[in-house]
PDB file of N, CA, C and O in Angstrom:
ATOM      1  N   TRP A   1     -13.608 -33.935  51.080  1.00  0.00           N
ATOM      2  CA  TRP A   1     -14.562 -33.448  51.675  1.00  0.00           C
ATOM      3  C   TRP A   1     -14.546 -33.462  53.381  1.00  0.00           C
ATOM      4  O   TRP A   1     -15.410 -32.975  54.110  1.00  0.00           O
ATOM      5  N   LYS A   2     -13.282 -34.179  53.801  1.00  0.00           N
ATOM      6  CA  LYS A   2     -13.078 -34.425  55.308  1.00  0.00           C
ATOM      7  C   LYS A   2     -12.757 -32.868  55.821  1.00  0.00           C
ATOM      8  O   LYS A   2     -13.270 -32.388  56.832  1.00  0.00           O
ATOM      9  N   LYS A   3     -11.821 -32.159  54.953  1.00  0.00           N
ATOM     10  CA  LYS A   3     -11.571 -30.707  55.376  1.00  0.00           C
ATOM     11  C   LYS A   3     -12.782 -29.778  55.642  1.00  0.00           C
ATOM     12  O   LYS A   3     -12.849 -29.036  56.623  1.00  0.00           O
ATOM     13  N   ALA A   4     -13.761 -29.885  54.654  1.00  0.00           N
ATOM     14  CA  ALA A   4     -15.035 -29.246  54.886  1.00  0.00           C
ATOM     15  C   ALA A   4     -15.720 -29.554  56.161  1.00  0.00           C
ATOM     16  O   ALA A   4     -16.237 -28.728  56.913  1.00  0.00           O
ATOM     17  N   ALA A   5     -15.660 -30.942  56.334  1.00  0.00           N
ATOM     18  CA  ALA A   5     -16.268 -31.417  57.638  1.00  0.00           C
ATOM     19  C   ALA A   5     -15.829 -30.808  58.741  1.00  0.00           C
ATOM     20  O   ALA A   5     -16.554 -30.217  59.541  1.00  0.00           O
ATOM     21  N   ASP A   6     -14.430 -30.953  58.830  1.00  0.00           N
ATOM     22  CA  ASP A   6     -13.781 -30.408  60.117  1.00  0.00           C
ATOM     23  C   ASP A   6     -13.945 -28.854  60.270  1.00  0.00           C
ATOM     24  O   ASP A   6     -13.940 -28.295  61.367  1.00  0.00           O
ATOM     25  N   TYR A   7     -14.101 -28.169  58.995  1.00  0.00           N
ATOM     26  CA  TYR A   7     -14.279 -26.782  59.091  1.00  0.00           C
ATOM     27  C   TYR A   7     -15.796 -26.442  59.739  1.00  0.00           C
ATOM     28  O   TYR A   7     -16.008 -25.537  60.546  1.00  0.00           O
ATOM     29  N   LEU A   8     -16.629 -27.211  59.296  1.00  0.00           N
ATOM     30  CA  LEU A   8     -18.073 -27.046  59.717  1.00  0.00           C
ATOM     31  C   LEU A   8     -18.037 -27.473  61.260  1.00  0.00           C
ATOM     32  O   LEU A   8     -18.865 -26.953  62.009  1.00  0.00           O
ATOM     33  N   ASN A   9     -17.149 -28.364  61.753  1.00  0.00           N
ATOM     34  CA  ASN A   9     -17.109 -28.753  63.141  1.00  0.00           C
ATOM     35  C   ASN A   9     -16.612 -27.878  64.146  1.00  0.00           C
ATOM     36  O   ASN A   9     -16.749 -28.085  65.352  1.00  0.00           O
ATOM     37  N   LYS A  10     -15.979 -26.803  63.595  1.00  0.00           N
ATOM     38  CA  LYS A  10     -15.318 -26.030  64.513  1.00  0.00           C
ATOM     39  C   LYS A  10     -16.047 -24.491  64.465  1.00  0.00           C
ATOM     40  O   LYS A  10     -16.414 -24.084  63.363  1.00  0.00           O
ATOM     41  N   PRO A  11     -16.226 -23.750  65.511  1.00  0.00           N
ATOM     42  CA  PRO A  11     -16.775 -22.575  65.289  1.00  0.00           C
ATOM     43  C   PRO A  11     -16.245 -21.588  64.233  1.00  0.00           C
ATOM     44  O   PRO A  11     -15.034 -21.622  64.014  1.00  0.00           O
ATOM     45  N   PHE A  12     -16.841 -20.902  63.701  1.00  0.00           N
ATOM     46  CA  PHE A  12     -16.224 -19.804  62.679  1.00  0.00           C
ATOM     47  C   PHE A  12     -16.902 -18.498  62.744  1.00  0.00           C
ATOM     48  O   PHE A  12     -18.098 -18.461  63.035  1.00  0.00           O
ATOM     49  N   SER A  13     -16.150 -17.282  62.464  1.00  0.00           N
ATOM     50  CA  SER A  13     -16.876 -16.073  62.198  1.00  0.00           C
ATOM     51  C   SER A  13     -17.425 -16.018  60.970  1.00  0.00           C
ATOM     52  O   SER A  13     -17.108 -16.729  60.016  1.00  0.00           O
ATOM     53  N   PRO A  14     -18.454 -14.965  60.996  1.00  0.00           N
ATOM     54  CA  PRO A  14     -19.067 -14.604  59.641  1.00  0.00           C
ATOM     55  C   PRO A  14     -18.075 -14.313  58.630  1.00  0.00           C
ATOM     56  O   PRO A  14     -18.294 -14.774  57.510  1.00  0.00           O
ATOM     57  N   GLU A  15     -16.975 -13.601  58.823  1.00  0.00           N
ATOM     58  CA  GLU A  15     -15.969 -13.273  57.881  1.00  0.00           C
ATOM     59  C   GLU A  15     -15.342 -14.405  57.320  1.00  0.00           C
ATOM     60  O   GLU A  15     -15.066 -14.399  56.120  1.00  0.00           O
ATOM     61  N   GLU A  16     -15.023 -15.598  58.199  1.00  0.00           N
ATOM     62  CA  GLU A  16     -14.523 -16.789  57.762  1.00  0.00           C
ATOM     63  C   GLU A  16     -15.581 -17.502  56.923  1.00  0.00           C
ATOM     64  O   GLU A  16     -15.202 -18.173  55.963  1.00  0.00           O
ATOM     65  N   LEU A  17     -16.582 -17.430  57.148  1.00  0.00           N
ATOM     66  CA  LEU A  17     -17.668 -17.929  56.319  1.00  0.00           C
ATOM     67  C   LEU A  17     -17.855 -17.478  54.844  1.00  0.00           C
ATOM     68  O   LEU A  17     -17.994 -18.110  53.796  1.00  0.00           O
ATOM     69  N   LYS A  18     -17.812 -16.302  55.112  1.00  0.00           N
ATOM     70  CA  LYS A  18     -17.697 -15.418  53.784  1.00  0.00           C
ATOM     71  C   LYS A  18     -16.525 -15.779  52.903  1.00  0.00           C
ATOM     72  O   LYS A  18     -16.662 -15.958  51.692  1.00  0.00           O
ATOM     73  N   SER A  19     -15.335 -15.887  53.553  1.00  0.00           N
ATOM     74  CA  SER A  19     -14.246 -16.123  52.624  1.00  0.00           C
ATOM     75  C   SER A  19     -14.258 -17.543  52.231  1.00  0.00           C
ATOM     76  O   SER A  19     -13.749 -17.833  51.148  1.00  0.00           O
ATOM     77  N   SER A  20     -14.786 -18.492  52.990  1.00  0.00           N
ATOM     78  CA  SER A  20     -14.938 -20.049  52.544  1.00  0.00           C
ATOM     79  C   SER A  20     -15.853 -20.080  51.670  1.00  0.00           C
ATOM     80  O   SER A  20     -15.750 -21.046  50.913  1.00  0.00           O
ATOM     81  N   ILE A  21     -16.965 -19.200  51.416  1.00  0.00           N
ATOM     82  CA  ILE A  21     -17.896 -19.272  50.431  1.00  0.00           C
ATOM     83  C   ILE A  21     -17.271 -18.770  48.896  1.00  0.00           C
ATOM     84  O   ILE A  21     -17.500 -19.277  47.798  1.00  0.00           O
ATOM     85  N   ARG A  22     -16.469 -17.685  49.203  1.00  0.00           N
ATOM     86  CA  ARG A  22     -15.488 -17.078  48.127  1.00  0.00           C
ATOM     87  C   ARG A  22     -14.885 -18.238  47.363  1.00  0.00           C
ATOM     88  O   ARG A  22     -15.138 -18.521  46.192  1.00  0.00           O
ATOM     89  N   LYS A  23     -13.905 -18.988  48.320  1.00  0.00           N
ATOM     90  CA  LYS A  23     -13.020 -19.786  47.876  1.00  0.00           C
ATOM     91  C   LYS A  23     -13.923 -21.155  47.057  1.00  0.00           C
ATOM     92  O   LYS A  23     -13.571 -21.677  46.000  1.00  0.00           O
ATOM     93  N   ALA A  24     -14.976 -21.479  47.763  1.00  0.00           N
ATOM     94  CA  ALA A  24     -15.685 -22.615  47.406  1.00  0.00           C
ATOM     95  C   ALA A  24     -16.159 -22.266  45.706  1.00  0.00           C
ATOM     96  O   ALA A  24     -15.980 -23.087  44.806  1.00  0.00           O
ATOM     97  N   LEU A  25     -16.649 -21.192  45.536  1.00  0.00           N
ATOM     98  CA  LEU A  25     -17.273 -20.527  44.408  1.00  0.00           C
ATOM     99  C   LEU A  25     -16.184 -20.371  43.257  1.00  0.00           C
ATOM    100  O   LEU A  25     -16.494 -20.488  42.072  1.00  0.00           O
ATOM    101  N   GLY A  26     -14.800 -20.080  43.714  1.00  0.00           N
ATOM    102  CA  GLY A  26     -13.787 -19.829  43.032  1.00  0.00           C
ATOM    103  C   GLY A  26     -14.034 -18.592  41.954  1.00  0.00           C
ATOM    104  O   GLY A  26     -14.015 -17.422  42.336  1.00  0.00           O
ATOM    105  N   GLY A  27     -14.222 -18.889  40.842  1.00  0.00           N
ATOM    106  CA  GLY A  27     -14.138 -17.659  39.767  1.00  0.00           C
ATOM    107  C   GLY A  27     -15.567 -16.884  39.746  1.00  0.00           C
ATOM    108  O   GLY A  27     -15.940 -16.220  38.780  1.00  0.00           O
ATOM    109  N   GLU A  28     -16.341 -17.063  40.979  1.00  0.00           N
ATOM    110  CA  GLU A  28     -17.508 -16.308  40.647  1.00  0.00           C
ATOM    111  C   GLU A  28     -17.331 -15.171  41.734  1.00  0.00           C
ATOM    112  O   GLU A  28     -18.335 -14.830  42.360  1.00  0.00           O
ATOM    113  N   GLU A  29     -16.231 -14.622  41.971  1.00  0.00           N
ATOM    114  CA  GLU A  29     -16.031 -13.601  43.081  1.00  0.00           C
ATOM    115  C   GLU A  29     -16.755 -12.237  42.565  1.00  0.00           C
ATOM    116  O   GLU A  29     -16.999 -11.412  43.446  1.00  0.00           O
ATOM    117  N   ARG A  30     -17.014 -12.008  41.622  1.00  0.00           N
ATOM    118  CA  ARG A  30     -17.757 -10.600  40.974  1.00  0.00           C
ATOM    119  C   ARG A  30     -19.200 -10.839  41.602  1.00  0.00           C
ATOM    120  O   ARG A  30     -19.780  -9.884  42.120  1.00  0.00           O
ATOM    121  N   GLN A  31     -19.745 -12.005  41.567  1.00  0.00           N
ATOM    122  CA  GLN A  31     -21.116 -12.035  42.091  1.00  0.00           C
ATOM    123  C   GLN A  31     -20.957 -12.093  43.697  1.00  0.00           C
ATOM    124  O   GLN A  31     -21.745 -11.461  44.401  1.00  0.00           O
ATOM    125  N   ASN A  32     -20.104 -12.728  44.161  1.00  0.00           N
ATOM    126  CA  ASN A  32     -19.879 -12.657  45.639  1.00  0.00           C
ATOM    127  C   ASN A  32     -19.765 -11.267  46.136  1.00  0.00           C
ATOM    128  O   ASN A  32     -20.137 -10.994  47.277  1.00  0.00           O
ATOM    129  N   SER A  33     -19.253 -10.343  45.314  1.00  0.00           N
ATOM    130  CA  SER A  33     -19.049  -8.817  45.792  1.00  0.00           C
ATOM    131  C   SER A  33     -20.398  -8.419  45.954  1.00  0.00           C
ATOM    132  O   SER A  33     -20.720  -7.660  46.868  1.00  0.00           O
ATOM    133  N   VAL A  34     -21.302  -8.922  45.048  1.00  0.00           N
ATOM    134  CA  VAL A  34     -22.577  -8.376  45.193  1.00  0.00           C
ATOM    135  C   VAL A  34     -23.388  -9.073  46.259  1.00  0.00           C
ATOM    136  O   VAL A  34     -24.314  -8.424  46.744  1.00  0.00           O
ATOM    137  N   LEU A  35     -23.165 -10.361  46.715  1.00  0.00           N
ATOM    138  CA  LEU A  35     -23.770 -10.849  47.773  1.00  0.00           C
ATOM    139  C   LEU A  35     -23.209 -10.350  49.140  1.00  0.00           C
ATOM    140  O   LEU A  35     -23.937 -10.099  50.100  1.00  0.00           O
ATOM    141  N   PHE A  36     -21.983 -10.240  49.144  1.00  0.00           N
ATOM    142  CA  PHE A  36     -21.020 -10.127  50.239  1.00  0.00           C
ATOM    143  C   PHE A  36     -20.260  -8.935  49.927  1.00  0.00           C
ATOM    144  O   PHE A  36     -19.094  -9.071  49.556  1.00  0.00           O
ATOM    145  N   PRO A  37     -20.825  -7.674  50.042  1.00  0.00           N
ATOM    146  CA  PRO A  37     -19.888  -6.649  49.771  1.00  0.00           C
ATOM    147  C   PRO A  37     -18.702  -6.489  50.671  1.00  0.00           C
ATOM    148  O   PRO A  37     -18.913  -6.704  51.864  1.00  0.00           O
ATOM    149  N   SER A  38     -17.600  -6.178  50.339  1.00  0.00           N
ATOM    150  CA  SER A  38     -16.487  -5.830  51.112  1.00  0.00           C
ATOM    151  C   SER A  38     -16.707  -4.651  52.044  1.00  0.00           C
ATOM    152  O   SER A  38     -17.430  -3.781  51.558  1.00  0.00           O
ATOM    153  N   PRO A  39     -16.318  -4.451  53.091  1.00  0.00           N
ATOM    154  CA  PRO A  39     -16.440  -3.418  54.076  1.00  0.00           C
ATOM    155  C   PRO A  39     -15.509  -2.164  53.471  1.00  0.00           C
ATOM    156  O   PRO A  39     -15.408  -1.111  54.100  1.00  0.00           O
TER     157      PRO A  39
END
């Protein structure tokens, strides 16, 4: 969890946020493509 805390403490772009959500959800990438369509 320290890694997550460090990540939240630094500024991040929307793209980094999306990618971190995808990584966190792991196998739910198909659902993520609906929530966060790729450009």
